[in-house]
HTML snippet that shows the backbone in 3Dmol.js (N, CA, C, O; Angstrom):
<script src="https://3Dmol.org/build/3Dmol-min.js"></script>
<div id="view" style="width:600px;height:400px;position:relative"></div>
<script>
const pdb = `
ATOM      1  N   MET A   1       0.841  -1.174   0.000  1.00  0.00           N
ATOM      2  CA  MET A   1       0.000   0.000   0.000  1.00  0.00           C
ATOM      3  C   MET A   1       0.891   1.245   0.000  1.00  0.00           C
ATOM      4  O   MET A   1       1.846   1.321   0.773  1.00  0.00           O
ATOM      5  N   THR A   2       0.591   2.204  -0.847  1.00  0.00           N
ATOM      6  CA  THR A   2       1.400   3.416  -0.938  1.00  0.00           C
ATOM      7  C   THR A   2       0.959   4.439   0.089  1.00  0.00           C
ATOM      8  O   THR A   2      -0.093   4.295   0.711  1.00  0.00           O
ATOM      9  N   LYS A   3       1.771   5.478   0.264  1.00  0.00           N
ATOM     10  CA  LYS A   3       1.401   6.524   1.200  1.00  0.00           C
ATOM     11  C   LYS A   3       0.294   7.412   0.659  1.00  0.00           C
ATOM     12  O   LYS A   3      -0.187   8.297   1.367  1.00  0.00           O
ATOM     13  N   TYR A   4      -0.118   7.194  -0.579  1.00  0.00           N
ATOM     14  CA  TYR A   4      -1.214   7.941  -1.182  1.00  0.00           C
ATOM     15  C   TYR A   4      -2.413   7.015  -1.385  1.00  0.00           C
ATOM     16  O   TYR A   4      -3.072   7.072  -2.423  1.00  0.00           O
ATOM     17  N   ALA A   5      -2.698   6.162  -0.396  1.00  0.00           N
ATOM     18  CA  ALA A   5      -3.710   5.124  -0.542  1.00  0.00           C
ATOM     19  C   ALA A   5      -5.127   5.669  -0.636  1.00  0.00           C
ATOM     20  O   ALA A   5      -5.943   5.103  -1.363  1.00  0.00           O
ATOM     21  N   ASN A   6      -5.448   6.740   0.068  1.00  0.00           N
ATOM     22  CA  ASN A   6      -6.811   7.278   0.068  1.00  0.00           C
ATOM     23  C   ASN A   6      -6.955   8.323  -1.035  1.00  0.00           C
ATOM     24  O   ASN A   6      -6.953   9.527  -0.779  1.00  0.00           O
ATOM     25  N   LYS A   7      -7.078   7.841  -2.244  1.00  0.00           N
ATOM     26  CA  LYS A   7      -7.130   8.742  -3.393  1.00  0.00           C
ATOM     27  C   LYS A   7      -8.570   8.970  -3.815  1.00  0.00           C
ATOM     28  O   LYS A   7      -9.359   8.031  -3.929  1.00  0.00           O
ATOM     29  N   GLU A   8      -8.894  10.215  -4.042  1.00  0.00           N
ATOM     30  CA  GLU A   8     -10.226  10.556  -4.525  1.00  0.00           C
ATOM     31  C   GLU A   8     -10.179  11.291  -5.859  1.00  0.00           C
ATOM     32  O   GLU A   8     -11.180  11.343  -6.572  1.00  0.00           O
ATOM     33  N   GLU A   9      -9.034  11.854  -6.198  1.00  0.00           N
ATOM     34  CA  GLU A   9      -8.904  12.642  -7.415  1.00  0.00           C
ATOM     35  C   GLU A   9      -8.211  11.838  -8.506  1.00  0.00           C
ATOM     36  O   GLU A   9      -7.502  10.869  -8.232  1.00  0.00           O
ATOM     37  N   ARG A  10      -8.431  12.261  -9.752  1.00  0.00           N
ATOM     38  CA  ARG A  10      -7.825  11.590 -10.892  1.00  0.00           C
ATOM     39  C   ARG A  10      -7.178  12.631 -11.790  1.00  0.00           C
ATOM     40  O   ARG A  10      -7.700  13.732 -11.967  1.00  0.00           O
ATOM     41  N   LEU A  11      -6.038  12.267 -12.350  1.00  0.00           N
ATOM     42  CA  LEU A  11      -5.323  13.124 -13.291  1.00  0.00           C
ATOM     43  C   LEU A  11      -4.998  12.268 -14.512  1.00  0.00           C
ATOM     44  O   LEU A  11      -4.385  11.208 -14.388  1.00  0.00           O
ATOM     45  N   GLN A  12      -5.402  12.722 -15.670  1.00  0.00           N
ATOM     46  CA  GLN A  12      -5.101  11.987 -16.895  1.00  0.00           C
ATOM     47  C   GLN A  12      -4.030  12.731 -17.677  1.00  0.00           C
ATOM     48  O   GLN A  12      -4.028  13.960 -17.746  1.00  0.00           O
ATOM     49  N   VAL A  13      -3.119  11.961 -18.267  1.00  0.00           N
ATOM     50  CA  VAL A  13      -2.023  12.542 -19.037  1.00  0.00           C
ATOM     51  C   VAL A  13      -1.957  11.843 -20.384  1.00  0.00           C
ATOM     52  O   VAL A  13      -1.998  10.615 -20.460  1.00  0.00           O
ATOM     53  N   ARG A  14      -1.856  12.620 -21.428  1.00  0.00           N
ATOM     54  CA  ARG A  14      -1.658  12.058 -22.767  1.00  0.00           C
ATOM     55  C   ARG A  14      -0.171  12.105 -23.081  1.00  0.00           C
ATOM     56  O   ARG A  14       0.480  13.128 -22.865  1.00  0.00           O
ATOM     57  N   LEU A  15       0.370  11.002 -23.591  1.00  0.00           N
ATOM     58  CA  LEU A  15       1.787  10.943 -23.926  1.00  0.00           C
ATOM     59  C   LEU A  15       1.988   9.941 -25.055  1.00  0.00           C
ATOM     60  O   LEU A  15       1.130   9.097 -25.315  1.00  0.00           O
ATOM     61  N   ASP A  16       3.131  10.046 -25.717  1.00  0.00           N
ATOM     62  CA  ASP A  16       3.398   9.106 -26.806  1.00  0.00           C
ATOM     63  C   ASP A  16       3.966   7.803 -26.239  1.00  0.00           C
ATOM     64  O   ASP A  16       4.314   7.723 -25.061  1.00  0.00           O
ATOM     65  N   ARG A  17       4.053   6.802 -27.086  1.00  0.00           N
ATOM     66  CA  ARG A  17       4.486   5.464 -26.674  1.00  0.00           C
ATOM     67  C   ARG A  17       5.885   5.477 -26.069  1.00  0.00           C
ATOM     68  O   ARG A  17       6.136   4.828 -25.054  1.00  0.00           O
ATOM     69  N   ASP A  18       6.799   6.221 -26.701  1.00  0.00           N
ATOM     70  CA  ASP A  18       8.172   6.262 -26.203  1.00  0.00           C
ATOM     71  C   ASP A  18       8.239   6.837 -24.791  1.00  0.00           C
ATOM     72  O   ASP A  18       8.943   6.304 -23.933  1.00  0.00           O
ATOM     73  N   ALA A  19       7.513   7.917 -24.553  1.00  0.00           N
ATOM     74  CA  ALA A  19       7.508   8.530 -23.222  1.00  0.00           C
ATOM     75  C   ALA A  19       6.964   7.554 -22.187  1.00  0.00           C
ATOM     76  O   ALA A  19       7.500   7.451 -21.084  1.00  0.00           O
ATOM     77  N   LYS A  20       5.909   6.841 -22.540  1.00  0.00           N
ATOM     78  CA  LYS A  20       5.328   5.879 -21.597  1.00  0.00           C
ATOM     79  C   LYS A  20       6.313   4.747 -21.307  1.00  0.00           C
ATOM     80  O   LYS A  20       6.432   4.301 -20.166  1.00  0.00           O
ATOM     81  N   GLN A  21       7.007   4.292 -22.323  1.00  0.00           N
ATOM     82  CA  GLN A  21       7.975   3.220 -22.115  1.00  0.00           C
ATOM     83  C   GLN A  21       9.122   3.665 -21.208  1.00  0.00           C
ATOM     84  O   GLN A  21       9.591   2.896 -20.369  1.00  0.00           O
ATOM     85  N   VAL A  22       9.566   4.895 -21.378  1.00  0.00           N
ATOM     86  CA  VAL A  22      10.626   5.423 -20.512  1.00  0.00           C
ATOM     87  C   VAL A  22      10.138   5.470 -19.070  1.00  0.00           C
ATOM     88  O   VAL A  22      10.851   5.053 -18.158  1.00  0.00           O
ATOM     89  N   LEU A  23       8.930   5.975 -18.860  1.00  0.00           N
ATOM     90  CA  LEU A  23       8.381   6.051 -17.508  1.00  0.00           C
ATOM     91  C   LEU A  23       8.186   4.667 -16.901  1.00  0.00           C
ATOM     92  O   LEU A  23       8.482   4.456 -15.725  1.00  0.00           O
ATOM     93  N   GLU A  24       7.691   3.728 -17.695  1.00  0.00           N
ATOM     94  CA  GLU A  24       7.509   2.363 -17.187  1.00  0.00           C
ATOM     95  C   GLU A  24       8.838   1.734 -16.791  1.00  0.00           C
ATOM     96  O   GLU A  24       8.933   1.067 -15.761  1.00  0.00           O
ATOM     97  N   LYS A  25       9.856   1.945 -17.606  1.00  0.00           N
ATOM     98  CA  LYS A  25      11.173   1.389 -17.311  1.00  0.00           C
ATOM     99  C   LYS A  25      11.730   1.979 -16.012  1.00  0.00           C
ATOM    100  O   LYS A  25      12.244   1.256 -15.159  1.00  0.00           O
ATOM    101  N   ALA A  26      11.619   3.288 -15.880  1.00  0.00           N
ATOM    102  CA  ALA A  26      12.100   3.946 -14.665  1.00  0.00           C
ATOM    103  C   ALA A  26      11.325   3.454 -13.441  1.00  0.00           C
ATOM    104  O   ALA A  26      11.915   3.232 -12.383  1.00  0.00           O
ATOM    105  N   ALA A  27      10.023   3.286 -13.576  1.00  0.00           N
ATOM    106  CA  ALA A  27       9.199   2.791 -12.470  1.00  0.00           C
ATOM    107  C   ALA A  27       9.640   1.391 -12.060  1.00  0.00           C
ATOM    108  O   ALA A  27       9.696   1.079 -10.871  1.00  0.00           O
ATOM    109  N   ARG A  28       9.953   0.548 -13.042  1.00  0.00           N
ATOM    110  CA  ARG A  28      10.421  -0.811 -12.720  1.00  0.00           C
ATOM    111  C   ARG A  28      11.747  -0.761 -11.961  1.00  0.00           C
ATOM    112  O   ARG A  28      11.940  -1.501 -10.997  1.00  0.00           O
ATOM    113  N   TYR A  29      12.667   0.118 -12.399  1.00  0.00           N
ATOM    114  CA  TYR A  29      13.941   0.252 -11.693  1.00  0.00           C
ATOM    115  C   TYR A  29      13.740   0.668 -10.238  1.00  0.00           C
ATOM    116  O   TYR A  29      14.494   0.261  -9.355  1.00  0.00           O
ATOM    117  N   GLU A  30      12.736   1.469 -10.008  1.00  0.00           N
ATOM    118  CA  GLU A  30      12.444   1.942  -8.653  1.00  0.00           C
ATOM    119  C   GLU A  30      11.482   1.017  -7.905  1.00  0.00           C
ATOM    120  O   GLU A  30      11.101   1.301  -6.769  1.00  0.00           O
ATOM    121  N   ASN A  31      11.091  -0.089  -8.542  1.00  0.00           N
ATOM    122  CA  ASN A  31      10.167  -1.065  -7.942  1.00  0.00           C
ATOM    123  C   ASN A  31       8.854  -0.390  -7.528  1.00  0.00           C
ATOM    124  O   ASN A  31       8.351  -0.594  -6.423  1.00  0.00           O
ATOM    125  N   GLN A  32       8.322   0.411  -8.438  1.00  0.00           N
ATOM    126  CA  GLN A  32       7.061   1.116  -8.205  1.00  0.00           C
ATOM    127  C   GLN A  32       6.123   0.868  -9.372  1.00  0.00           C
ATOM    128  O   GLN A  32       6.544   0.500 -10.469  1.00  0.00           O
ATOM    129  N   THR A  33       4.841   1.080  -9.107  1.00  0.00           N
ATOM    130  CA  THR A  33       3.884   1.065 -10.209  1.00  0.00           C
ATOM    131  C   THR A  33       4.124   2.322 -11.036  1.00  0.00           C
ATOM    132  O   THR A  33       4.747   3.274 -10.565  1.00  0.00           O
ATOM    133  N   LEU A  34       3.634   2.321 -12.250  1.00  0.00           N
ATOM    134  CA  LEU A  34       3.776   3.507 -13.092  1.00  0.00           C
ATOM    135  C   LEU A  34       3.086   4.702 -12.443  1.00  0.00           C
ATOM    136  O   LEU A  34       3.655   5.792 -12.384  1.00  0.00           O
ATOM    137  N   SER A  35       1.875   4.504 -11.959  1.00  0.00           N
ATOM    138  CA  SER A  35       1.153   5.602 -11.305  1.00  0.00           C
ATOM    139  C   SER A  35       1.896   6.098 -10.080  1.00  0.00           C
ATOM    140  O   SER A  35       2.035   7.306  -9.889  1.00  0.00           O
ATOM    141  N   GLY A  36       2.373   5.188  -9.249  1.00  0.00           N
ATOM    142  CA  GLY A  36       3.105   5.572  -8.050  1.00  0.00           C
ATOM    143  C   GLY A  36       4.373   6.325  -8.376  1.00  0.00           C
ATOM    144  O   GLY A  36       4.703   7.310  -7.716  1.00  0.00           O
ATOM    145  N   PHE A  37       5.085   5.870  -9.387  1.00  0.00           N
ATOM    146  CA  PHE A  37       6.325   6.527  -9.800  1.00  0.00           C
ATOM    147  C   PHE A  37       6.048   7.950 -10.290  1.00  0.00           C
ATOM    148  O   PHE A  37       6.697   8.899  -9.851  1.00  0.00           O
ATOM    149  N   VAL A  38       5.087   8.091 -11.197  1.00  0.00           N
ATOM    150  CA  VAL A  38       4.771   9.402 -11.763  1.00  0.00           C
ATOM    151  C   VAL A  38       4.271  10.344 -10.661  1.00  0.00           C
ATOM    152  O   VAL A  38       4.674  11.506 -10.613  1.00  0.00           O
ATOM    153  N   LEU A  39       3.409   9.855  -9.790  1.00  0.00           N
ATOM    154  CA  LEU A  39       2.884  10.686  -8.715  1.00  0.00           C
ATOM    155  C   LEU A  39       3.996  11.141  -7.776  1.00  0.00           C
ATOM    156  O   LEU A  39       4.066  12.318  -7.425  1.00  0.00           O
ATOM    157  N   THR A  40       4.860  10.225  -7.369  1.00  0.00           N
ATOM    158  CA  THR A  40       5.950  10.561  -6.459  1.00  0.00           C
ATOM    159  C   THR A  40       6.874  11.605  -7.071  1.00  0.00           C
ATOM    160  O   THR A  40       7.216  12.597  -6.427  1.00  0.00           O
ATOM    161  N   LYS A  41       7.276  11.379  -8.315  1.00  0.00           N
ATOM    162  CA  LYS A  41       8.199  12.316  -8.972  1.00  0.00           C
ATOM    163  C   LYS A  41       7.536  13.669  -9.225  1.00  0.00           C
ATOM    164  O   LYS A  41       8.170  14.710  -9.052  1.00  0.00           O
ATOM    165  N   ALA A  42       6.285  13.662  -9.626  1.00  0.00           N
ATOM    166  CA  ALA A  42       5.576  14.919  -9.884  1.00  0.00           C
ATOM    167  C   ALA A  42       5.411  15.720  -8.592  1.00  0.00           C
ATOM    168  O   ALA A  42       5.587  16.938  -8.590  1.00  0.00           O
ATOM    169  N   LEU A  43       5.075  15.045  -7.501  1.00  0.00           N
ATOM    170  CA  LEU A  43       4.924  15.742  -6.222  1.00  0.00           C
ATOM    171  C   LEU A  43       6.254  16.286  -5.725  1.00  0.00           C
ATOM    172  O   LEU A  43       6.311  17.404  -5.214  1.00  0.00           O
ATOM    173  N   ASP A  44       7.327  15.509  -5.868  1.00  0.00           N
ATOM    174  CA  ASP A  44       8.656  15.993  -5.470  1.00  0.00           C
ATOM    175  C   ASP A  44       9.006  17.265  -6.231  1.00  0.00           C
ATOM    176  O   ASP A  44       9.452  18.247  -5.636  1.00  0.00           O
ATOM    177  N   GLU A  45       8.805  17.249  -7.531  1.00  0.00           N
ATOM    178  CA  GLU A  45       9.125  18.420  -8.353  1.00  0.00           C
ATOM    179  C   GLU A  45       8.211  19.589  -8.008  1.00  0.00           C
ATOM    180  O   GLU A  45       8.668  20.729  -7.934  1.00  0.00           O
ATOM    181  N   ALA A  46       6.935  19.322  -7.800  1.00  0.00           N
ATOM    182  CA  ALA A  46       5.989  20.383  -7.453  1.00  0.00           C
ATOM    183  C   ALA A  46       6.388  21.061  -6.149  1.00  0.00           C
ATOM    184  O   ALA A  46       6.320  22.285  -6.038  1.00  0.00           O
ATOM    185  N   ARG A  47       6.801  20.277  -5.170  1.00  0.00           N
ATOM    186  CA  ARG A  47       7.231  20.853  -3.880  1.00  0.00           C
ATOM    187  C   ARG A  47       8.486  21.705  -4.059  1.00  0.00           C
ATOM    188  O   ARG A  47       8.621  22.747  -3.416  1.00  0.00           O
ATOM    189  N   GLN A  48       9.391  21.281  -4.911  1.00  0.00           N
ATOM    190  CA  GLN A  48      10.606  22.064  -5.161  1.00  0.00           C
ATOM    191  C   GLN A  48      10.262  23.392  -5.837  1.00  0.00           C
ATOM    192  O   GLN A  48      10.827  24.431  -5.496  1.00  0.00           O
ATOM    193  N   VAL A  49       9.348  23.354  -6.784  1.00  0.00           N
ATOM    194  CA  VAL A  49       8.922  24.580  -7.470  1.00  0.00           C
ATOM    195  C   VAL A  49       8.282  25.538  -6.463  1.00  0.00           C
ATOM    196  O   VAL A  49       8.586  26.731  -6.458  1.00  0.00           O
ATOM    197  N   ILE A  50       7.406  25.018  -5.619  1.00  0.00           N
ATOM    198  CA  ILE A  50       6.745  25.849  -4.612  1.00  0.00           C
ATOM    199  C   ILE A  50       7.781  26.454  -3.668  1.00  0.00           C
ATOM    200  O   ILE A  50       7.720  27.643  -3.355  1.00  0.00           O
ATOM    201  N   ASP A  51       8.728  25.637  -3.216  1.00  0.00           N
ATOM    202  CA  ASP A  51       9.778  26.142  -2.324  1.00  0.00           C
ATOM    203  C   ASP A  51      10.583  27.265  -2.975  1.00  0.00           C
ATOM    204  O   ASP A  51      10.891  28.264  -2.324  1.00  0.00           O
ATOM    205  N   ARG A  52      10.925  27.109  -4.253  1.00  0.00           N
ATOM    206  CA  ARG A  52      11.708  28.147  -4.939  1.00  0.00           C
ATOM    207  C   ARG A  52      10.955  29.473  -4.987  1.00  0.00           C
ATOM    208  O   ARG A  52      11.568  30.541  -5.006  1.00  0.00           O
ATOM    209  N   HIS A  53       9.633  29.402  -5.007  1.00  0.00           N
ATOM    210  CA  HIS A  53       8.835  30.620  -5.101  1.00  0.00           C
ATOM    211  C   HIS A  53       8.419  31.172  -3.740  1.00  0.00           C
ATOM    212  O   HIS A  53       8.128  32.363  -3.628  1.00  0.00           O
ATOM    213  N   GLU A  54       8.384  30.340  -2.714  1.00  0.00           N
ATOM    214  CA  GLU A  54       7.845  30.769  -1.424  1.00  0.00           C
ATOM    215  C   GLU A  54       8.876  30.894  -0.312  1.00  0.00           C
ATOM    216  O   GLU A  54       8.578  31.483   0.727  1.00  0.00           O
ATOM    217  N   ILE A  55      10.069  30.363  -0.495  1.00  0.00           N
ATOM    218  CA  ILE A  55      11.087  30.405   0.550  1.00  0.00           C
ATOM    219  C   ILE A  55      12.220  31.312   0.099  1.00  0.00           C
ATOM    220  O   ILE A  55      12.792  31.127  -0.975  1.00  0.00           O
ATOM    221  N   LEU A  56      12.533  32.284   0.926  1.00  0.00           N
ATOM    222  CA  LEU A  56      13.613  33.213   0.629  1.00  0.00           C
ATOM    223  C   LEU A  56      14.877  32.708   1.300  1.00  0.00           C
ATOM    224  O   LEU A  56      14.903  32.502   2.513  1.00  0.00           O
ATOM    225  N   ARG A  57      15.906  32.513   0.526  1.00  0.00           N
ATOM    226  CA  ARG A  57      17.195  32.074   1.062  1.00  0.00           C
ATOM    227  C   ARG A  57      18.206  33.194   0.839  1.00  0.00           C
ATOM    228  O   ARG A  57      18.395  33.671  -0.279  1.00  0.00           O
ATOM    229  N   ILE A  58      18.853  33.602   1.934  1.00  0.00           N
ATOM    230  CA  ILE A  58      19.867  34.645   1.823  1.00  0.00           C
ATOM    231  C   ILE A  58      21.118  34.194   2.565  1.00  0.00           C
ATOM    232  O   ILE A  58      21.067  33.351   3.461  1.00  0.00           O
ATOM    233  N   ASN A  59      22.228  34.774   2.169  1.00  0.00           N
ATOM    234  CA  ASN A  59      23.490  34.397   2.815  1.00  0.00           C
ATOM    235  C   ASN A  59      23.617  35.095   4.169  1.00  0.00           C
ATOM    236  O   ASN A  59      22.810  35.954   4.522  1.00  0.00           O
ATOM    237  N   GLU A  60      24.643  34.706   4.912  1.00  0.00           N
ATOM    238  CA  GLU A  60      24.823  35.201   6.277  1.00  0.00           C
ATOM    239  C   GLU A  60      25.017  36.714   6.320  1.00  0.00           C
ATOM    240  O   GLU A  60      24.492  37.386   7.208  1.00  0.00           O
ATOM    241  N   GLN A  61      25.766  37.246   5.365  1.00  0.00           N
ATOM    242  CA  GLN A  61      26.007  38.702   5.331  1.00  0.00           C
ATOM    243  C   GLN A  61      24.694  39.458   5.122  1.00  0.00           C
ATOM    244  O   GLN A  61      24.414  40.426   5.829  1.00  0.00           O
ATOM    245  N   ASP A  62      23.891  39.016   4.153  1.00  0.00           N
ATOM    246  CA  ASP A  62      22.611  39.680   3.897  1.00  0.00           C
ATOM    247  C   ASP A  62      21.677  39.537   5.094  1.00  0.00           C
ATOM    248  O   ASP A  62      20.944  40.468   5.428  1.00  0.00           O
ATOM    249  N   TRP A  63      21.704  38.365   5.742  1.00  0.00           N
ATOM    250  CA  TRP A  63      20.871  38.151   6.925  1.00  0.00           C
ATOM    251  C   TRP A  63      21.263  39.154   8.012  1.00  0.00           C
ATOM    252  O   TRP A  63      20.397  39.702   8.695  1.00  0.00           O
ATOM    253  N   GLY A  64      22.545  39.389   8.171  1.00  0.00           N
ATOM    254  CA  GLY A  64      23.007  40.371   9.143  1.00  0.00           C
ATOM    255  C   GLY A  64      22.468  41.760   8.845  1.00  0.00           C
ATOM    256  O   GLY A  64      22.099  42.494   9.762  1.00  0.00           O
ATOM    257  N   GLN A  65      22.421  42.123   7.576  1.00  0.00           N
ATOM    258  CA  GLN A  65      21.888  43.428   7.187  1.00  0.00           C
ATOM    259  C   GLN A  65      20.397  43.522   7.474  1.00  0.00           C
ATOM    260  O   GLN A  65      19.913  44.562   7.921  1.00  0.00           O
ATOM    261  N   VAL A  66      19.673  42.449   7.221  1.00  0.00           N
ATOM    262  CA  VAL A  66      18.240  42.434   7.518  1.00  0.00           C
ATOM    263  C   VAL A  66      18.014  42.615   9.014  1.00  0.00           C
ATOM    264  O   VAL A  66      17.188  43.426   9.432  1.00  0.00           O
ATOM    265  N   MET A  67      18.754  41.852   9.817  1.00  0.00           N
ATOM    266  CA  MET A  67      18.587  41.936  11.268  1.00  0.00           C
ATOM    267  C   MET A  67      18.991  43.314  11.789  1.00  0.00           C
ATOM    268  O   MET A  67      18.353  43.839  12.702  1.00  0.00           O
ATOM    269  N   ALA A  68      20.034  43.901  11.224  1.00  0.00           N
ATOM    270  CA  ALA A  68      20.451  45.238  11.637  1.00  0.00           C
ATOM    271  C   ALA A  68      19.359  46.259  11.330  1.00  0.00           C
ATOM    272  O   ALA A  68      19.106  47.159  12.130  1.00  0.00           O
ATOM    273  N   ALA A  69      18.715  46.121  10.177  1.00  0.00           N
ATOM    274  CA  ALA A  69      17.635  47.048   9.813  1.00  0.00           C
ATOM    275  C   ALA A  69      16.428  46.868  10.733  1.00  0.00           C
ATOM    276  O   ALA A  69      15.738  47.835  11.053  1.00  0.00           O
ATOM    277  N   ILE A  70      16.178  45.637  11.153  1.00  0.00           N
ATOM    278  CA  ILE A  70      15.073  45.395  12.088  1.00  0.00           C
ATOM    279  C   ILE A  70      15.409  45.975  13.462  1.00  0.00           C
ATOM    280  O   ILE A  70      14.568  46.613  14.095  1.00  0.00           O
ATOM    281  N   ASP A  71      16.630  45.751  13.914  1.00  0.00           N
ATOM    282  CA  ASP A  71      17.040  46.233  15.240  1.00  0.00           C
ATOM    283  C   ASP A  71      17.172  47.756  15.289  1.00  0.00           C
ATOM    284  O   ASP A  71      16.906  48.368  16.323  1.00  0.00           O
ATOM    285  N   ASN A  72      17.576  48.359  14.188  1.00  0.00           N
ATOM    286  CA  ASN A  72      17.786  49.812  14.136  1.00  0.00           C
ATOM    287  C   ASN A  72      17.133  50.386  12.879  1.00  0.00           C
ATOM    288  O   ASN A  72      17.821  50.767  11.932  1.00  0.00           O
ATOM    289  N   PRO A  73      15.811  50.444  12.879  1.00  0.00           N
ATOM    290  CA  PRO A  73      15.143  50.924  11.654  1.00  0.00           C
ATOM    291  C   PRO A  73      15.429  52.400  11.409  1.00  0.00           C
ATOM    292  O   PRO A  73      15.581  53.177  12.352  1.00  0.00           O
ATOM    293  N   PRO A  74      15.500  52.776  10.145  1.00  0.00           N
ATOM    294  CA  PRO A  74      15.718  54.195   9.846  1.00  0.00           C
ATOM    295  C   PRO A  74      14.474  54.994  10.242  1.00  0.00           C
ATOM    296  O   PRO A  74      13.375  54.446  10.329  1.00  0.00           O
ATOM    297  N   THR A  75      14.658  56.272  10.477  1.00  0.00           N
ATOM    298  CA  THR A  75      13.507  57.111  10.811  1.00  0.00           C
ATOM    299  C   THR A  75      12.647  57.278   9.569  1.00  0.00           C
ATOM    300  O   THR A  75      13.144  57.305   8.443  1.00  0.00           O
ATOM    301  N   ALA A  76      11.363  57.389   9.799  1.00  0.00           N
ATOM    302  CA  ALA A  76      10.419  57.505   8.689  1.00  0.00           C
ATOM    303  C   ALA A  76      10.533  58.873   8.036  1.00  0.00           C
ATOM    304  O   ALA A  76      10.568  59.895   8.720  1.00  0.00           O
ATOM    305  N   ASN A  77      10.590  58.886   6.710  1.00  0.00           N
ATOM    306  CA  ASN A  77      10.602  60.157   5.990  1.00  0.00           C
ATOM    307  C   ASN A  77       9.153  60.612   5.776  1.00  0.00           C
ATOM    308  O   ASN A  77       8.218  59.903   6.148  1.00  0.00           O
ATOM    309  N   GLU A  78       8.977  61.758   5.194  1.00  0.00           N
ATOM    310  CA  GLU A  78       7.628  62.326   5.030  1.00  0.00           C
ATOM    311  C   GLU A  78       6.740  61.447   4.148  1.00  0.00           C
ATOM    312  O   GLU A  78       5.555  61.286   4.437  1.00  0.00           O
ATOM    313  N   ALA A  79       7.292  60.883   3.091  1.00  0.00           N
ATOM    314  CA  ALA A  79       6.495  60.032   2.202  1.00  0.00           C
ATOM    315  C   ALA A  79       5.986  58.805   2.951  1.00  0.00           C
ATOM    316  O   ALA A  79       4.838  58.400   2.770  1.00  0.00           O
ATOM    317  N   LEU A  80       6.820  58.220   3.779  1.00  0.00           N
ATOM    318  CA  LEU A  80       6.402  57.052   4.559  1.00  0.00           C
ATOM    319  C   LEU A  80       5.347  57.437   5.584  1.00  0.00           C
ATOM    320  O   LEU A  80       4.394  56.687   5.800  1.00  0.00           O
ATOM    321  N   LYS A  81       5.501  58.584   6.212  1.00  0.00           N
ATOM    322  CA  LYS A  81       4.504  59.044   7.186  1.00  0.00           C
ATOM    323  C   LYS A  81       3.148  59.261   6.518  1.00  0.00           C
ATOM    324  O   LYS A  81       2.113  58.893   7.073  1.00  0.00           O
ATOM    325  N   ARG A  82       3.155  59.860   5.325  1.00  0.00           N
ATOM    326  CA  ARG A  82       1.899  60.073   4.590  1.00  0.00           C
ATOM    327  C   ARG A  82       1.269  58.737   4.197  1.00  0.00           C
ATOM    328  O   ARG A  82       0.053  58.567   4.289  1.00  0.00           O
ATOM    329  N   ALA A  83       2.096  57.794   3.760  1.00  0.00           N
ATOM    330  CA  ALA A  83       1.583  56.477   3.374  1.00  0.00           C
ATOM    331  C   ALA A  83       0.982  55.760   4.580  1.00  0.00           C
ATOM    332  O   ALA A  83      -0.055  55.106   4.464  1.00  0.00           O
ATOM    333  N   HIS A  84       1.621  55.882   5.715  1.00  0.00           N
ATOM    334  CA  HIS A  84       1.106  55.251   6.930  1.00  0.00           C
ATOM    335  C   HIS A  84      -0.231  55.867   7.340  1.00  0.00           C
ATOM    336  O   HIS A  84      -1.165  55.156   7.711  1.00  0.00           O
ATOM    337  N   LYS A  85      -0.311  57.193   7.268  1.00  0.00           N
ATOM    338  CA  LYS A  85      -1.556  57.885   7.609  1.00  0.00           C
ATOM    339  C   LYS A  85      -2.669  57.458   6.662  1.00  0.00           C
ATOM    340  O   LYS A  85      -3.788  57.191   7.099  1.00  0.00           O
ATOM    341  N   ARG A  86      -2.374  57.394   5.388  1.00  0.00           N
ATOM    342  CA  ARG A  86      -3.382  56.979   4.380  1.00  0.00           C
ATOM    343  C   ARG A  86      -3.817  55.541   4.638  1.00  0.00           C
ATOM    344  O   ARG A  86      -5.004  55.229   4.546  1.00  0.00           O
ATOM    345  N   HIS A  87      -2.888  54.682   4.952  1.00  0.00           N
ATOM    346  CA  HIS A  87      -3.207  53.280   5.243  1.00  0.00           C
ATOM    347  C   HIS A  87      -4.155  53.188   6.439  1.00  0.00           C
ATOM    348  O   HIS A  87      -5.141  52.451   6.396  1.00  0.00           O
ATOM    349  N   ARG A  88      -3.859  53.935   7.506  1.00  0.00           N
ATOM    350  CA  ARG A  88      -4.724  53.911   8.693  1.00  0.00           C
ATOM    351  C   ARG A  88      -6.139  54.376   8.339  1.00  0.00           C
ATOM    352  O   ARG A  88      -7.120  53.821   8.834  1.00  0.00           O
ATOM    353  N   GLN A  89      -6.240  55.382   7.493  1.00  0.00           N
ATOM    354  CA  GLN A  89      -7.557  55.876   7.087  1.00  0.00           C
ATOM    355  C   GLN A  89      -8.327  54.836   6.283  1.00  0.00           C
ATOM    356  O   GLN A  89      -9.543  54.704   6.423  1.00  0.00           O
ATOM    357  N   LEU A  90      -7.615  54.110   5.448  1.00  0.00           N
ATOM    358  CA  LEU A  90      -8.264  53.109   4.589  1.00  0.00           C
ATOM    359  C   LEU A  90      -8.766  51.900   5.361  1.00  0.00           C
ATOM    360  O   LEU A  90      -9.795  51.321   5.013  1.00  0.00           O
ATOM    361  N   ILE A  91      -8.044  51.515   6.409  1.00  0.00           N
ATOM    362  CA  ILE A  91      -8.429  50.284   7.111  1.00  0.00           C
ATOM    363  C   ILE A  91      -9.408  50.523   8.261  1.00  0.00           C
ATOM    364  O   ILE A  91      -9.898  49.566   8.861  1.00  0.00           O
ATOM    365  N   GLN A  92      -9.698  51.784   8.574  1.00  0.00           N
ATOM    366  CA  GLN A  92     -10.641  52.054   9.662  1.00  0.00           C
ATOM    367  C   GLN A  92     -12.067  52.043   9.169  1.00  0.00           C
ATOM    368  O   GLN A  92     -12.993  52.253   9.952  1.00  0.00           O
TER     369      GLN A  92
END
`;
const viewer = $3Dmol.createViewer("view");
viewer.addModel(pdb, "pdb");
viewer.setStyle({}, {cartoon: {color: "spectrum"}});
viewer.zoomTo();
viewer.render();
</script>
């Protein structure tokens, strides 16, 4: 039984014979069903894509600059003060 045993949704994919044979061969090497192999690989890739778009990775030097700006924020200029005032008016 796979970790995706309680399935309710279906996804259909059209592909040519060669592509299917490649996927079947790879699934056999991994000792998985074709569906299990495709689902596992697609989910792994999908999670990586999501991570690339949703997780910000910065180096130690940049992290230090971020923390310094948080610990010692610059004083607000007039444009920022006006924007803050406008924001407060809009959300009340």
